[in-house]
Every structure is written in C-alpha cells, then in structure tokens.
Short mmCIF file of the C-alpha atoms (twelve columns), coordinates in Angstrom:
data_MODEL
# 
_entry.id   MODEL 
# 
loop_
_atom_site.group_PDB 
_atom_site.id 
_atom_site.type_symbol 
_atom_site.label_atom_id 
_atom_site.label_alt_id 
_atom_site.label_comp_id 
_atom_site.label_asym_id 
_atom_site.label_seq_id 
_atom_site.Cartn_x 
_atom_site.Cartn_y 
_atom_site.Cartn_z 
_atom_site.pdbx_PDB_model_num 
ATOM 1   C CA . UNK A 1   157.721 44.187 120.691 1 
ATOM 2   C CA . UNK A 2   159.759 42.007 118.598 1 
ATOM 3   C CA . UNK A 3   159.593 44.583 115.615 1 
ATOM 4   C CA . UNK A 4   160.645 47.513 117.991 1 
ATOM 5   C CA . UNK A 5   163.160 45.399 119.735 1 
ATOM 6   C CA . UNK A 6   164.551 44.265 116.475 1 
ATOM 7   C CA . UNK A 7   164.732 48.247 114.675 1 
ATOM 8   C CA . UNK A 8   167.887 49.172 116.166 1 
ATOM 9   C CA . UNK A 9   171.623 48.187 116.538 1 
ATOM 10  C CA . UNK A 10  171.303 48.100 120.447 1 
ATOM 11  C CA . UNK A 11  168.256 45.881 120.345 1 
ATOM 12  C CA . UNK A 12  169.325 43.470 118.090 1 
ATOM 13  C CA . UNK A 13  173.086 43.016 120.004 1 
ATOM 14  C CA . UNK A 14  170.499 42.609 123.078 1 
ATOM 15  C CA . UNK A 15  168.805 39.454 121.130 1 
ATOM 16  C CA . UNK A 16  172.404 38.128 120.298 1 
ATOM 17  C CA . UNK A 17  173.431 38.370 123.512 1 
ATOM 18  C CA . UNK A 18  170.240 36.452 124.457 1 
ATOM 19  C CA . UNK A 19  170.587 33.766 121.878 1 
ATOM 20  C CA . UNK A 20  174.215 33.293 123.229 1 
ATOM 21  C CA . UNK A 21  173.007 32.677 126.508 1 
ATOM 22  C CA . UNK A 22  170.327 30.699 125.792 1 
ATOM 23  C CA . UNK A 23  173.061 28.123 124.055 1 
ATOM 24  C CA . UNK A 24  174.906 28.423 127.470 1 
ATOM 25  C CA . UNK A 25  172.084 27.188 129.584 1 
ATOM 26  C CA . UNK A 26  171.376 24.567 126.566 1 
ATOM 27  C CA . UNK A 27  174.864 22.886 126.593 1 
ATOM 28  C CA . UNK A 28  175.435 22.901 130.502 1 
ATOM 29  C CA . UNK A 29  171.726 20.928 130.463 1 
ATOM 30  C CA . UNK A 30  172.483 17.827 132.797 1 
ATOM 31  C CA . UNK A 31  171.147 15.376 130.533 1 
ATOM 32  C CA . UNK A 32  172.666 16.986 127.166 1 
ATOM 33  C CA . UNK A 33  176.220 17.215 129.643 1 
ATOM 34  C CA . UNK A 34  176.297 13.670 130.358 1 
ATOM 35  C CA . UNK A 35  174.120 11.679 127.668 1 
ATOM 36  C CA . UNK A 36  176.714 10.363 125.230 1 
ATOM 37  C CA . UNK A 37  178.801 9.104  127.774 1 
ATOM 38  C CA . UNK A 38  176.137 7.711  130.258 1 
ATOM 39  C CA . UNK A 39  174.680 5.665  127.465 1 
ATOM 40  C CA . UNK A 40  178.385 4.789  126.230 1 
ATOM 41  C CA . UNK A 41  179.777 3.677  129.180 1 
ATOM 42  C CA . UNK A 42  181.963 6.526  129.696 1 
ATOM 43  C CA . UNK A 43  180.050 7.720  132.882 1 
ATOM 44  C CA . UNK A 44  178.984 5.713  135.823 1 
ATOM 45  C CA . UNK A 45  177.299 6.583  139.239 1 
ATOM 46  C CA . UNK A 46  177.883 7.463  142.691 1 
ATOM 47  C CA . UNK A 47  176.263 6.030  146.049 1 
ATOM 48  C CA . UNK A 48  173.000 7.873  146.787 1 
ATOM 49  C CA . UNK A 49  173.068 10.389 149.288 1 
ATOM 50  C CA . UNK A 50  169.332 10.543 150.158 1 
ATOM 51  C CA . UNK A 51  168.289 9.247  152.810 1 
ATOM 52  C CA . UNK A 52  165.927 6.425  151.523 1 
ATOM 53  C CA . UNK A 53  168.121 5.263  149.089 1 
ATOM 54  C CA . UNK A 54  171.869 5.754  150.977 1 
ATOM 55  C CA . UNK A 55  174.389 4.385  149.607 1 
ATOM 56  C CA . UNK A 56  172.628 2.916  146.214 1 
ATOM 57  C CA . UNK A 57  173.913 3.034  143.160 1 
ATOM 58  C CA . UNK A 58  170.887 4.164  140.282 1 
ATOM 59  C CA . UNK A 59  170.777 6.879  137.727 1 
ATOM 60  C CA . UNK A 60  169.939 10.063 138.511 1 
ATOM 61  C CA . UNK A 61  166.275 10.761 138.225 1 
ATOM 62  C CA . UNK A 62  167.045 13.291 135.597 1 
ATOM 63  C CA . UNK A 63  168.593 10.670 133.233 1 
ATOM 64  C CA . UNK A 64  166.749 8.024  134.435 1 
ATOM 65  C CA . UNK A 65  164.355 7.421  131.145 1 
ATOM 66  C CA . UNK A 66  166.792 7.953  128.830 1 
ATOM 67  C CA . UNK A 67  169.716 5.794  130.402 1 
ATOM 68  C CA . UNK A 68  167.020 3.079  130.891 1 
ATOM 69  C CA . UNK A 69  165.483 2.953  126.996 1 
ATOM 70  C CA . UNK A 70  162.156 3.978  128.256 1 
ATOM 71  C CA . UNK A 71  162.263 7.693  127.490 1 
ATOM 72  C CA . UNK A 72  158.861 8.837  126.220 1 
ATOM 73  C CA . UNK A 73  157.147 12.043 124.202 1 
ATOM 74  C CA . UNK A 74  154.958 12.546 126.982 1 
ATOM 75  C CA . UNK A 75  157.220 13.305 129.773 1 
ATOM 76  C CA . UNK A 76  160.590 13.075 128.389 1 
ATOM 77  C CA . UNK A 77  163.804 13.713 130.158 1 
ATOM 78  C CA . UNK A 78  164.962 15.184 126.775 1 
ATOM 79  C CA . UNK A 79  162.375 17.781 126.413 1 
ATOM 80  C CA . UNK A 80  164.100 20.877 127.111 1 
ATOM 81  C CA . UNK A 81  166.833 20.277 124.727 1 
ATOM 82  C CA . UNK A 82  163.955 19.726 121.946 1 
ATOM 83  C CA . UNK A 83  162.508 22.736 123.062 1 
ATOM 84  C CA . UNK A 84  165.598 25.148 123.735 1 
ATOM 85  C CA . UNK A 85  167.235 24.127 120.296 1 
ATOM 86  C CA . UNK A 86  164.515 24.944 118.635 1 
ATOM 87  C CA . UNK A 87  163.857 28.562 120.941 1 
ATOM 88  C CA . UNK A 88  167.371 29.708 119.580 1 
ATOM 89  C CA . UNK A 89  166.956 28.284 116.065 1 
ATOM 90  C CA . UNK A 90  163.907 30.506 116.252 1 
ATOM 91  C CA . UNK A 91  166.030 33.801 117.688 1 
ATOM 92  C CA . UNK A 92  168.713 33.244 115.036 1 
ATOM 93  C CA . UNK A 93  165.954 33.130 112.139 1 
ATOM 94  C CA . UNK A 94  164.663 36.795 113.490 1 
ATOM 95  C CA . UNK A 95  167.731 38.216 113.850 1 
ATOM 96  C CA . UNK A 96  168.845 36.903 109.862 1 
ATOM 97  C CA . UNK A 97  165.654 38.305 108.803 1 
ATOM 98  C CA . UNK A 98  165.321 41.414 110.175 1 
ATOM 99  C CA . UNK A 99  169.242 42.501 110.226 1 
ATOM 100 C CA . UNK A 100 169.147 44.079 106.666 1 
ATOM 101 C CA . UNK A 101 166.553 46.480 107.625 1 
ATOM 102 C CA . UNK A 102 168.811 48.426 110.154 1 
ATOM 103 C CA . UNK A 103 169.287 51.871 110.013 1 
ATOM 104 C CA . UNK A 104 171.858 52.832 112.329 1 
ATOM 105 C CA . UNK A 105 174.283 49.795 111.485 1 
ATOM 106 C CA . UNK A 106 177.342 49.521 108.932 1 
ATOM 107 C CA . UNK A 107 177.202 46.545 106.457 1 
ATOM 108 C CA . UNK A 108 179.849 44.825 108.062 1 
ATOM 109 C CA . UNK A 109 178.207 44.934 111.429 1 
ATOM 110 C CA . UNK A 110 175.029 43.472 109.838 1 
ATOM 111 C CA . UNK A 111 176.946 41.067 108.164 1 
ATOM 112 C CA . UNK A 112 178.929 39.962 111.474 1 
ATOM 113 C CA . UNK A 113 175.603 38.990 112.997 1 
ATOM 114 C CA . UNK A 114 174.130 36.970 110.279 1 
ATOM 115 C CA . UNK A 115 177.657 35.393 110.155 1 
ATOM 116 C CA . UNK A 116 176.653 34.600 114.239 1 
ATOM 117 C CA . UNK A 117 173.506 33.506 113.391 1 
ATOM 118 C CA . UNK A 118 174.363 31.135 110.392 1 
ATOM 119 C CA . UNK A 119 176.660 29.034 112.713 1 
ATOM 120 C CA . UNK A 120 174.523 29.200 116.012 1 
ATOM 121 C CA . UNK A 121 172.014 27.883 113.673 1 
ATOM 122 C CA . UNK A 122 173.764 25.326 112.294 1 
ATOM 123 C CA . UNK A 123 175.059 23.802 115.739 1 
ATOM 124 C CA . UNK A 124 171.970 23.333 117.284 1 
ATOM 125 C CA . UNK A 125 170.364 21.743 114.286 1 
ATOM 126 C CA . UNK A 126 173.441 19.782 114.669 1 
ATOM 127 C CA . UNK A 127 172.595 19.053 118.809 1 
ATOM 128 C CA . UNK A 128 169.093 18.199 117.605 1 
ATOM 129 C CA . UNK A 129 170.246 15.944 114.827 1 
ATOM 130 C CA . UNK A 130 172.707 13.663 117.358 1 
ATOM 131 C CA . UNK A 131 170.144 13.411 120.288 1 
ATOM 132 C CA . UNK A 132 166.532 12.475 117.919 1 
ATOM 133 C CA . UNK A 133 168.134 11.074 114.358 1 
ATOM 134 C CA . UNK A 134 169.766 7.589  113.676 1 
ATOM 135 C CA . UNK A 135 173.236 8.257  112.321 1 
ATOM 136 C CA . UNK A 136 173.897 9.009  109.396 1 
ATOM 137 C CA . UNK A 137 175.139 5.126  108.074 1 
ATOM 138 C CA . UNK A 138 171.694 3.805  109.293 1 
ATOM 139 C CA . UNK A 139 170.310 3.772  105.943 1 
ATOM 140 C CA . UNK A 140 172.050 3.914  102.776 1 
ATOM 141 C CA . UNK A 141 172.444 7.311  101.659 1 
ATOM 142 C CA . UNK A 142 171.326 8.362  105.062 1 
ATOM 143 C CA . UNK A 143 167.335 8.609  103.654 1 
ATOM 144 C CA . UNK A 144 166.064 7.836  107.288 1 
ATOM 145 C CA . UNK A 145 164.074 10.705 109.080 1 
ATOM 146 C CA . UNK A 146 166.183 12.990 110.560 1 
ATOM 147 C CA . UNK A 147 164.761 16.042 112.194 1 
ATOM 148 C CA . UNK A 148 163.073 19.495 111.166 1 
ATOM 149 C CA . UNK A 149 165.395 22.095 109.870 1 
ATOM 150 C CA . UNK A 150 164.274 25.936 110.413 1 
ATOM 151 C CA . UNK A 151 165.717 28.293 108.173 1 
ATOM 152 C CA . UNK A 152 162.709 30.829 108.983 1 
ATOM 153 C CA . UNK A 153 161.119 32.046 111.609 1 
ATOM 154 C CA . UNK A 154 158.053 29.744 112.826 1 
ATOM 155 C CA . UNK A 155 154.366 30.417 114.012 1 
ATOM 156 C CA . UNK A 156 152.562 28.166 116.079 1 
ATOM 157 C CA . UNK A 157 149.692 27.503 115.042 1 
ATOM 158 C CA . UNK A 158 150.056 28.096 111.106 1 
ATOM 159 C CA . UNK A 159 153.314 26.622 110.481 1 
ATOM 160 C CA . UNK A 160 154.042 22.602 110.167 1 
ATOM 161 C CA . UNK A 161 156.953 22.174 108.686 1 
ATOM 162 C CA . UNK A 162 158.135 18.372 107.972 1 
ATOM 163 C CA . UNK A 163 160.992 16.320 109.136 1 
ATOM 164 C CA . UNK A 164 164.234 16.019 106.416 1 
ATOM 165 C CA . UNK A 165 166.283 13.245 105.680 1 
ATOM 166 C CA . UNK A 166 169.349 12.868 107.692 1 
ATOM 167 C CA . UNK A 167 171.365 13.213 104.646 1 
ATOM 168 C CA . UNK A 168 169.759 16.552 103.246 1 
ATOM 169 C CA . UNK A 169 170.212 17.842 107.088 1 
ATOM 170 C CA . UNK A 170 173.513 17.617 107.348 1 
ATOM 171 C CA . UNK A 171 173.642 19.387 103.968 1 
ATOM 172 C CA . UNK A 172 171.981 22.051 105.835 1 
ATOM 173 C CA . UNK A 173 174.074 21.998 108.567 1 
ATOM 174 C CA . UNK A 174 177.199 22.443 106.460 1 
ATOM 175 C CA . UNK A 175 175.620 24.734 104.233 1 
ATOM 176 C CA . UNK A 176 174.829 27.072 107.206 1 
ATOM 177 C CA . UNK A 177 178.553 26.708 108.710 1 
ATOM 178 C CA . UNK A 178 179.400 27.795 105.288 1 
ATOM 179 C CA . UNK A 179 177.285 30.576 104.840 1 
ATOM 180 C CA . UNK A 180 178.541 31.952 108.082 1 
ATOM 181 C CA . UNK A 181 182.482 31.291 107.490 1 
ATOM 182 C CA . UNK A 182 182.120 33.631 104.186 1 
ATOM 183 C CA . UNK A 183 180.405 36.472 106.448 1 
ATOM 184 C CA . UNK A 184 182.624 36.350 109.172 1 
ATOM 185 C CA . UNK A 185 184.356 40.351 109.620 1 
ATOM 186 C CA . UNK A 186 186.632 39.775 112.109 1 
ATOM 187 C CA . UNK A 187 185.243 42.183 114.544 1 
ATOM 188 C CA . UNK A 188 182.398 40.987 117.213 1 
ATOM 189 C CA . UNK A 189 179.495 41.731 117.704 1 
ATOM 190 C CA . UNK A 190 179.314 41.288 121.297 1 
ATOM 191 C CA . UNK A 191 182.467 42.108 124.387 1 
ATOM 192 C CA . UNK A 192 184.360 38.995 124.838 1 
ATOM 193 C CA . UNK A 193 186.768 36.742 124.110 1 
ATOM 194 C CA . UNK A 194 187.229 34.980 120.427 1 
ATOM 195 C CA . UNK A 195 186.874 31.994 121.917 1 
ATOM 196 C CA . UNK A 196 183.645 32.661 123.731 1 
ATOM 197 C CA . UNK A 197 182.080 33.373 120.898 1 
ATOM 198 C CA . UNK A 198 181.278 32.340 117.476 1 
ATOM 199 C CA . UNK A 199 183.893 33.238 114.647 1 
ATOM 200 C CA . UNK A 200 184.932 32.282 111.446 1 
ATOM 201 C CA . UNK A 201 188.145 29.550 112.924 1 
ATOM 202 C CA . UNK A 202 185.694 27.820 115.687 1 
ATOM 203 C CA . UNK A 203 182.684 27.358 113.028 1 
ATOM 204 C CA . UNK A 204 185.360 26.088 110.612 1 
ATOM 205 C CA . UNK A 205 186.318 23.512 113.632 1 
ATOM 206 C CA . UNK A 206 182.281 22.649 113.938 1 
ATOM 207 C CA . UNK A 207 182.560 22.101 110.094 1 
ATOM 208 C CA . UNK A 208 184.861 19.412 110.671 1 
ATOM 209 C CA . UNK A 209 183.124 17.543 113.031 1 
ATOM 210 C CA . UNK A 210 179.441 17.986 111.592 1 
ATOM 211 C CA . UNK A 211 181.438 16.376 108.505 1 
ATOM 212 C CA . UNK A 212 182.858 13.605 110.090 1 
ATOM 213 C CA . UNK A 213 179.423 12.672 111.581 1 
ATOM 214 C CA . UNK A 214 178.243 12.642 108.096 1 
ATOM 215 C CA . UNK A 215 180.987 10.389 106.573 1 
ATOM 216 C CA . UNK A 216 182.971 12.994 104.871 1 
ATOM 217 C CA . UNK A 217 186.206 11.712 105.558 1 
ATOM 218 C CA . UNK A 218 188.542 13.515 103.834 1 
ATOM 219 C CA . UNK A 219 186.635 17.065 103.562 1 
ATOM 220 C CA . UNK A 220 186.937 16.381 107.789 1 
ATOM 221 C CA . UNK A 221 190.515 16.067 107.975 1 
ATOM 222 C CA . UNK A 222 191.161 19.156 105.129 1 
ATOM 223 C CA . UNK A 223 189.174 21.446 107.210 1 
ATOM 224 C CA . UNK A 224 190.417 20.405 110.665 1 
ATOM 225 C CA . UNK A 225 194.338 20.230 109.924 1 
ATOM 226 C CA . UNK A 226 193.608 23.893 108.304 1 
ATOM 227 C CA . UNK A 227 192.305 24.969 111.547 1 
ATOM 228 C CA . UNK A 228 195.032 23.384 113.450 1 
ATOM 229 C CA . UNK A 229 197.678 25.072 111.205 1 
ATOM 230 C CA . UNK A 230 196.224 28.654 111.158 1 
ATOM 231 C CA . UNK A 231 194.008 29.394 114.430 1 
ATOM 232 C CA . UNK A 232 197.171 30.602 116.340 1 
ATOM 233 C CA . UNK A 233 196.196 28.578 118.897 1 
ATOM 234 C CA . UNK A 234 199.027 25.472 119.880 1 
ATOM 235 C CA . UNK A 235 197.998 22.182 121.077 1 
ATOM 236 C CA . UNK A 236 198.603 21.831 124.928 1 
ATOM 237 C CA . UNK A 237 202.186 20.507 125.898 1 
ATOM 238 C CA . UNK A 238 202.080 17.469 127.771 1 
ATOM 239 C CA . UNK A 239 203.830 18.401 130.925 1 
ATOM 240 C CA . UNK A 240 200.527 21.624 131.228 1 
ATOM 241 C CA . UNK A 241 198.145 19.089 130.726 1 
ATOM 242 C CA . UNK A 242 197.156 17.953 134.238 1 
ATOM 243 C CA . UNK A 243 197.678 21.489 136.084 1 
ATOM 244 C CA . UNK A 244 195.505 22.956 133.484 1 
ATOM 245 C CA . UNK A 245 192.363 20.347 133.105 1 
ATOM 246 C CA . UNK A 246 191.798 21.249 137.407 1 
ATOM 247 C CA . UNK A 247 192.140 24.977 137.006 1 
ATOM 248 C CA . UNK A 248 188.491 25.733 138.136 1 
ATOM 249 C CA . UNK A 249 188.265 29.038 136.813 1 
ATOM 250 C CA . UNK A 250 190.513 29.253 133.336 1 
ATOM 251 C CA . UNK A 251 189.538 28.501 129.906 1 
ATOM 252 C CA . UNK A 252 191.931 25.136 128.378 1 
ATOM 253 C CA . UNK A 253 194.562 26.919 126.450 1 
ATOM 254 C CA . UNK A 254 193.884 25.070 123.154 1 
ATOM 255 C CA . UNK A 255 190.346 25.676 123.436 1 
ATOM 256 C CA . UNK A 256 188.314 27.002 120.387 1 
ATOM 257 C CA . UNK A 257 184.981 27.424 121.680 1 
ATOM 258 C CA . UNK A 258 183.901 27.727 125.031 1 
ATOM 259 C CA . UNK A 259 180.718 29.083 126.592 1 
ATOM 260 C CA . UNK A 260 180.719 31.683 129.136 1 
ATOM 261 C CA . UNK A 261 178.857 31.949 132.046 1 
ATOM 262 C CA . UNK A 262 176.778 35.421 131.842 1 
ATOM 263 C CA . UNK A 263 177.070 37.536 134.896 1 
ATOM 264 C CA . UNK A 264 175.061 40.769 135.569 1 
ATOM 265 C CA . UNK A 265 176.055 44.133 136.049 1 
ATOM 266 C CA . UNK A 266 177.215 43.894 139.701 1 
ATOM 267 C CA . UNK A 267 179.761 41.327 138.735 1 
ATOM 268 C CA . UNK A 268 177.537 37.945 140.348 1 
ATOM 269 C CA . UNK A 269 176.304 34.667 138.373 1 
ATOM 270 C CA . UNK A 270 173.280 35.511 136.072 1 
ATOM 271 C CA . UNK A 271 172.439 31.905 136.177 1 
ATOM 272 C CA . UNK A 272 172.519 29.197 138.746 1 
ATOM 273 C CA . UNK A 273 172.909 26.520 136.642 1 
ATOM 274 C CA . UNK A 274 176.517 25.322 137.472 1 
ATOM 275 C CA . UNK A 275 178.607 22.226 135.738 1 
ATOM 276 C CA . UNK A 276 180.198 21.307 139.324 1 
ATOM 277 C CA . UNK A 277 176.401 20.442 139.990 1 
ATOM 278 C CA . UNK A 278 177.008 17.070 137.767 1 
ATOM 279 C CA . UNK A 279 180.581 16.184 138.751 1 
ATOM 280 C CA . UNK A 280 181.599 17.989 142.181 1 
ATOM 281 C CA . UNK A 281 183.558 15.807 144.725 1 
ATOM 282 C CA . UNK A 282 183.651 17.933 148.338 1 
ATOM 283 C CA . UNK A 283 183.331 14.809 150.753 1 
ATOM 284 C CA . UNK A 284 182.629 11.747 151.576 1 
ATOM 285 C CA . UNK A 285 178.774 13.116 152.252 1 
ATOM 286 C CA . UNK A 286 178.836 16.030 149.606 1 
ATOM 287 C CA . UNK A 287 179.179 14.756 146.035 1 
ATOM 288 C CA . UNK A 288 177.913 15.023 142.870 1 
ATOM 289 C CA . UNK A 289 176.020 12.143 140.489 1 
ATOM 290 C CA . UNK A 290 178.313 10.967 137.770 1 
ATOM 291 C CA . UNK A 291 181.847 9.738  138.084 1 
ATOM 292 C CA . UNK A 292 184.281 7.781  135.438 1 
ATOM 293 C CA . UNK A 293 183.305 4.058  135.116 1 
ATOM 294 C CA . UNK A 294 186.041 1.383  135.285 1 
ATOM 295 C CA . UNK A 295 185.066 1.213  131.528 1 
ATOM 296 C CA . UNK A 296 187.058 4.535  130.472 1 
ATOM 297 C CA . UNK A 297 189.838 4.265  133.305 1 
ATOM 298 C CA . UNK A 298 191.069 0.486  132.200 1 
ATOM 299 C CA . UNK A 299 191.623 2.272  128.898 1 
ATOM 300 C CA . UNK A 300 194.354 4.296  130.191 1 
ATOM 301 C CA . UNK A 301 197.803 2.776  130.513 1 
ATOM 302 C CA . UNK A 302 199.610 3.502  133.542 1 
ATOM 303 C CA . UNK A 303 201.981 6.062  131.223 1 
ATOM 304 C CA . UNK A 304 198.678 8.077  130.218 1 
ATOM 305 C CA . UNK A 305 198.922 11.492 131.841 1 
ATOM 306 C CA . UNK A 306 195.189 10.985 131.371 1 
ATOM 307 C CA . UNK A 307 194.214 8.509  133.164 1 
ATOM 308 C CA . UNK A 308 194.208 8.468  137.236 1 
ATOM 309 C CA . UNK A 309 196.072 12.283 137.507 1 
ATOM 310 C CA . UNK A 310 192.477 13.355 136.250 1 
ATOM 311 C CA . UNK A 311 190.538 12.183 138.514 1 
ATOM 312 C CA . UNK A 312 189.936 12.737 142.132 1 
ATOM 313 C CA . UNK A 313 189.640 9.115  143.857 1 
ATOM 314 C CA . UNK A 314 187.103 8.823  147.153 1 
ATOM 315 C CA . UNK A 315 186.145 6.178  149.318 1 
ATOM 316 C CA . UNK A 316 182.345 6.193  149.510 1 
ATOM 317 C CA . UNK A 317 179.681 4.157  151.389 1 
ATOM 318 C CA . UNK A 318 178.106 1.578  148.458 1 
ATOM 319 C CA . UNK A 319 175.195 -0.891 148.935 1 
ATOM 320 C CA . UNK A 320 176.349 -4.162 148.410 1 
ATOM 321 C CA . UNK A 321 173.819 -6.939 148.787 1 
ATOM 322 C CA . UNK A 322 173.032 -7.074 152.027 1 
ATOM 323 C CA . UNK A 323 175.783 -5.189 153.184 1 
ATOM 324 C CA . UNK A 324 177.300 -1.530 153.165 1 
ATOM 325 C CA . UNK A 325 181.272 -1.090 152.625 1 
ATOM 326 C CA . UNK A 326 183.660 1.574  151.210 1 
ATOM 327 C CA . UNK A 327 184.485 1.818  147.596 1 
ATOM 328 C CA . UNK A 328 186.641 3.848  145.216 1 
ATOM 329 C CA . UNK A 329 184.777 6.407  143.054 1 
ATOM 330 C CA . UNK A 330 186.791 8.618  140.746 1 
ATOM 331 C CA . UNK A 331 185.311 12.065 140.261 1 
ATOM 332 C CA . UNK A 332 187.266 14.430 137.472 1 
ATOM 333 C CA . UNK A 333 188.961 17.034 138.495 1 
ATOM 334 C CA . UNK A 334 187.882 19.091 135.700 1 
ATOM 335 C CA . UNK A 335 184.500 20.779 137.257 1 
ATOM 336 C CA . UNK A 336 185.391 21.342 140.875 1 
ATOM 337 C CA . UNK A 337 184.576 24.327 141.991 1 
ATOM 338 C CA . UNK A 338 183.617 26.475 139.092 1 
ATOM 339 C CA . UNK A 339 180.924 27.469 137.733 1 
# 
C-alpha cells in the first residue's frame, strides 16, 4: 500500500527514484522531444521508408494531428504528456505530504527529499504550461486560462480542481522552485552525478527559464548570471564543441541537468525508449523521421561551427511530383547510436 511504501526512508527513496524514471520517460516522449521544433520550423521530415508510401515526405503518425493543427481531446497526440506530468506531480505531492512522518530519516534527509519534489513539481507544471496554455502575453496581465496547478494529492472522482490564470500558474512555478532552492542540503537522496538529479544550482537555472517565459526579464538575467558565475561549470570551448556534440554516450561538459537513462541491476537498459529512435541515421535504407529543416540550416553562417559540422548529410530517395530523385537531408550528429 502507499501508506506502507512511504512509511520508511527506503520506500520513499524508491518512490522518488520512480518519479525520476517517469520524468525521464516524459522528456524522451517523441512528441515532447520534437513538438516545439516541428511546429516552429526547425525540424523537417525524412522520406518515408514504408513500402506503400516510400519516398513521400509527411509528418510522422505520432505527431500528425498536432503538426496539422487538428489535434482533439478524444484522440490527442499529446495525451501521454498530460497524463505523465500529472502522475509525476501527484507522486511528488504524496512524498511532500508523507516525508515528515518518517521515523528512520534525519531532518536533513527529509528536507532534501522535499526540495527535489518541489523542484520536480514546478518543472512538470512548467512543461504543462508550455504545451497547454497560451503564451504569457496573450492577454493583458496574463489573465487568460492556464492549467490546473496541483499542490496536493488528488482523488479521482472526488477532487475537481479548476484551472488557474497563466499569471498565477507562473507565480506557483517560481514559488515551487524558490521553496526547493531554500531546502536543498547539498546531499543527494539518490545515487548519481549532480547533473542527473535536481539540485539547487540547476533549479535556479530552471527558475531563470520560467521567469523568461513570464516576462520577468531582469530577474531571469540576474539568476542566470548567478548560475553561470557560481555553478563551477565552464562554458564549452569552441574547439571542443563538435567533438562533444557527436559523442554518443557522454554528457556535454556544460550541462546543468540531464536525466539519465535507467539501468537494471544487471547493467542493462531498463527502458525501451531511445532518443536515437527519433533522430538516428544508419544507412540510406535505415534512418529515423526527423531532420534539420532548410530554414534552420540557412540561419548558420559558413564560419559558424553549429552549421553543417553538426549534421550528417545523406542523399535519400524522395518522391518529387511523378518522379523519384535523391535529395540531401541533414541528421543531427548528437543522437546517433546512443540511448
């Protein structure tokens, strides 16, 4: 039972680990990973490999509805994002509400667990806001509807919370981040490198990002500057950029927060998801759906190392009118052969 699971420190740590695994799954969700770039024009699509439509360029089935602005609530491409965010939020609220009653954990351990949960709760609500609410400036003073902001566990069929305004939602996100920052102890609850867990420094970075979305320009600048100058992490050197980008199984040195892929006790991947499932190129007859658009590539000057150095160029058979011809496509070097 939930009561038994959360009655001991070991059980709480297991539950928190489960929240991180759900968060990792959420962030690797295909729609979540490509939605902004696809709708914003940075991502295009490779020619279909399916026999019945081979060589035809079309939006992948998984994002077809949202890409064509025909998504609907009965059969939404986005439903997994909505459900998983609120599942994680509910899990965080359960831990926040139960952790103080632990008799086998120190006050410092309880404080650290709450810090990670408040930070994760803010991040999930922020993710929902970006997907399900209009931007902050859509109405005067951001008074338009935002999302449901859950600050306690909800019971299905009993609780029917209402949506808050976008302004109030962003205030809650920043409040959750502030609460977390004030409680981080510097001693992680789970094993792992700092950049794979929520910490005071990467929560400050998340705070700055949310503040940017909420038009809090000066506050975003101030906190971002603090993170840059106090994190102890150096900005990547120009000469290292391409090599770090294309390294498949290592974090980029300047990363502040990067969710790790879960492994089981035998050292095997404990997930069927892989980022390379969206972006990999293996051969002209074996590749994934997403490539860089011409609009994106044309933004880079010839001297910019983020230009063609960052992409694999591949000639792929493409249907053009009544004919087929080989055309160039550009796959990112970042997500090749890695989980």
